[in-house]
N, C-alpha and C positions, 0 to 999 in steps of 0.2 A: 149812494154812499158805499165806499169800499168796505168789504167784510173785514173785521179785525183779524189780526194774525192768529189769535187763539179765540175760539168760540165754543162754549158749552151751552147747549140748549137748556133753557130754564125748565122745560118739561122733561122730567127725568125719564119718562117712558120713551122719549125720542132721542135722548142725549147720548153722546159718545164721550168717553173719557178724554183727557188731554192726550195728545199723541206722544209716542215714544220719543220723538225729537225734542219735546219739551224738556225732558230729563237729561238730554245729551248736549244741550246748547251752553257752551262755556260762557259766551258773552251774556246770555240771559241770566245765568247763575250770578254773574257779577252785577248785572243791572238790578237784580232783585234787592241788592243792598239798599239802593235809593228808593225804588218803587214800593218795596214791602217793609223791610226791616227798619229803616230810618223813620218810617211813618207809623210804626206800631208801638204798643206798650210792651215792655219787657220786664218780666219778673226778675228781681235781683237778689232776693233773699229775705231774711227776717230781721227785724230791728234789734232783737236781743243779741243775735250773733254778730251783726255788722257794726252796730253802734251801741255797745253795752253801757257806755258812760257818757256823762256830760262833757262838752268840749272835746269830743272824739271825732277823728277823721279816719275814713277807710277808703283807700284807693281801689279802683277796679277797672278792668278793661271790658267795655260792653261788647258782648259776643266776640271774645278773643278768637283770633285766627280768621275772622270774617269782617265785622265792622271795625273792630280794634279801636274803639273810641275811648280815650282815657278820661275817666270820671273820678270824682272824689265825693263821697258821701260825708256829710258833716252833721253832727248833733250839737246844737247850741241851745242849751236849756231844753225847752219843749219844742223848739223849732228844728225840723229836719230839712236839710238842703241837699241838692245834687248839683254839683258844680263841674265845670271843665277842670281837668287836672293839668292843664297846659299853661305855663306862664305866658303872659301877654307881652313879654319882652322879646325873648328869643326862642320860645317854644319848648323849653325844658319841662319835664314833669316836675310838679311842685311837691306833692306828697308821695313818698315811696313806701312807707310802712304804716299800718294801722296804729293808732295811739292817741294820746291826749295832746292837744295843741292849744296854745293861747292865740297864735296867729298862724297863717299858712305862709311859709317862707321858701322862696326859690333858692336853692343852694348854689346856683350858677353865678348870679350877679347880685343876689341879695334883695330882689323885689319882694315886698311884703303885702299880704292881703289879709283882710279880716275874715272871720269864720263865715261871714255872709258873702264872701267873694269880692268885696269892695277893695279897690286899690288903696293902700295906705302909705307906702314909702318906697322910694327907689334911690339908691346912692348915685351921685354924679349926674343928676338930671335937672339940677336947678336952672340951667341955662336952656333947657329944652322948651321950645315954644308950643303953645296949644297942647299942654299936657298937665294933668292926665285927661284923656278923653273917655267917653263911655266904653269904648272897646278895650280900655286898659283894665277894666274889671274882669274877673273871671266870669265866663258865660254861665248862666244859670239855666237848669233844665227842670221840668216839672218832676215832682216826686209825690207819689200817692201811697196811702196806707189802706190795706184791707185786712182786718184782723191783725196778726203779727207781721203780715207780709208787706214788702215794699216793691213798688213798680216805678219805673221811669221810662221816658221815651225821648228821643232826640227831637222829632217833629211829629208827634202823634196826631193822626187825622181824626181820631175818635175821642169824644169826651169820656174820660174814665168812668164817670158816674153811670154811663149806660152799661158798661161791663159790670160794674159793682152791683147795680140793681138786679141784673140777671142772676148773678151769683147768689145774692142775698135772698132772692125769691125761693131758691131751692135749698140752700144750706145755711141761711142766715140764722136758723135756730140753734146752730152749733156754737159752743163756747170757744171760738177760734183763738182767743187770747190765751187759752189754757193749753193749746197745742205746743209741744216742746220738740225742738230739733234733736234728732238722734243720729249722730255721725256714724255710729256703728251699723246702722241699718240703711245707710245711704251709699250710693254707688255711682260711678261713671262708666259708661260703655262707649266704645268706638265701633261704629257700624259702617260697613262698606256699602253705602248706598247714598243716593240723593236724599237730602233732608225731607223733601216733600213726600217721598215714598214712605218714610217712617210715619208721617202724619196720616197718610192715606190708610195705613194699617190700623192706627189707633182709632180712626173715625168710623169703624164699623165692627159690629159683633158677628158679622156673617161668617168669619173665619174660625170663630171660637170652637165649634164642634170638631173641626178638622185639624186645627193646629194646637189647641189647648184642651185635650180630653179631660185632664184633671180639673181645670177651671170650669169646664162645662158641667161638672157634677155639682158645683157650688152655685152657679147662676142658672136661672130658668130661661133657657134660650128662647122659648116660644113667646115669652112676655117681654123680652128685651125691647126697649123703646128708645127712640131718638127724638130730641126736641131741638129745633133750629132757632137761632136768633141771628141778627144781622152780622154779628162779629164773632161768632163761634157756634158751638153745639154743646148739648148735654146728652149723654147716653145714660140711661137708667137701667141698672142691673137688679132685677128682682131675685129674691132668694130661692134657691133650690136646696134640697136635702136639709141639713141642720145648721146651715150657715148663720152667723150672727147677723142681726138686722137692726135698723134704726128704730128708735121710739119717736115716731113722727107726730108732731103736735097737731091739734085739731084744726087749726087754720091753714094747714099746709095742703097743697093740691094732691098730695099722695097719702093723706091720712087714711089709716086702715090697711095700707099695702105693706107687704114685707120687702122693704128695700134693703139690698145688701151693698149697693155701691152707686155713687154718683160720679160719672166720668165727664169732666168739663174739658173742652178744648177752646182756648182763646186764640184767635187768629193773630199771628201765623204759627206760633211754635211753642205755646205754653199749655201744659196740661195739669189739671188738678184731679187726681183720682182719690175720691173720698170713700173711706171704709169706716165701719163702726169703731175701729181702733185709732183712726186719725186720717192723715192725708199723705199721699205721695205726690210731690210736686215734680213734674218732669219737664225739662226744657230741652228742646231740640235745637242744636247749634250747628249750623253748616260749617264745614271745614274745607271741603273741596267738592267738586262735582260728584265724586264717588265716595265721599267720606263724611260721616256725621258723628258728632259727639252728643250723647244723650246723658243728661244728668238726672239722677233720682235723688231727691232730698226728702227724707221721711220725717214727718212731725207726728209724734205720738200723743194721743189723748188718753187711751185706755190700754196699758201695756198687756193686761191679761187677754184682751180680745185680739191682740196681734198674733197670739199663738193659735188662732183659729185657722181654717184652711187657707184663706186668701193671703194672709201675711207671709208664711213660709214659702208660698208658691211664687212670690214675685220674681225672684231671680230666674227660676225655671221658665216662667212665662216670657220674661224678657229674652232669654236665649232662644226660645221657640220663635218669637217674633223676629229676632235678628236673622235666623235661618231663612225665614220666608222673604223678608224684604231684600235681603242680599240676593236671593234667587230671582226676585222680580227685577232688581237692578241689572243683573246679568242678562235676563231674558229680554229686556227692552233693547238690547243691542242686536237682536235678531233682525235680519233683512226682511222677515216675513210677518213681523208684528208691527202694526201701525197704531191701532187704537182699539178700545173695547167698549162694552156697554155696561150700564148700571142695573143692579137689581132694584126695582122701584120700592120694594118692601124692606130691603136690608142695607142699602148703600146711600141713604139720603144724606148722611154726613159727608161722605166722599164727594158726592155730586155738588154739595154746597161749597166745599173747599175748592174743587176744580173751577167752579164758576167764579169764586173770589180771585183765584190765581189768574184765570183767563182775563178778567176785567183789568187787573192791575198790570199784567204783563203785555197788554195790548195798547197801553197809553202812548 
């Protein structure tokens, strides 16, 4: 049997990283749309912000500048839906602005759909045979809720309940419904690197003492831990100095420990960084081979705790991370760098990610 194009040894003590060429392949970057992002769950925001009222519709482009899939979210009573925002007549966008709607009407030729996406009416079509067909309804996509957060996927290959169960095991004790979006503490960043390099950096605490000296005073580097599961990772930051910690319940695996942060990564590009003040939801959005948009959306639970060391440090830490990953992106263009090795004690998350990428990009 031929060896796959990309291979990462499952034994981290023998494994090599993905080669530099992986991050330089334009055709592969485009193919990842279908092999990775179309088949994954994507975080799209929170219900209160996107769908604040009944009979409300909110258009969005899923991963703008990459997938560019036009979707419309609809709230119809207690029912939430995610529909294609493309009219089944001539392909025009149906909903252009968020707001309340009784029906979804295409402004090009008047085709009308119900809030469930079903075809209702089309002018001048009474003589059309075999109409309407199933394909004349708006295509429907799965939409899932976790706490206040909404997720959708075009063709997700994983049952969302698997991801939800993993998240709930570790942070299910938190009152997620009480977390409130704070636009003033949210940011977008443009980073000059391949999207996967940004994920590489997030997936290990190995760099913290070298890149983030102030953050290193907050977290106890020696007890930093990584937990792997099939579709992501969890990194656990235990407290150092006088940092705020969680009140961990008795039935929790970490009861009695001073936990300062839970860092979740859900394959391929969604991160939940939980702190005692709330959560920072980070989404990594490919724009080009050498350009990535990173969105930080902060949800506050305890405003007073945001003033502790970790909260104000967030922008500084992000800038430090950008400096490093942009340097790596440039360094991978060297004629003399091909591949690297993993630290078995510190880079389990990166190794896990590289194996997932290698498998999907060798199909």
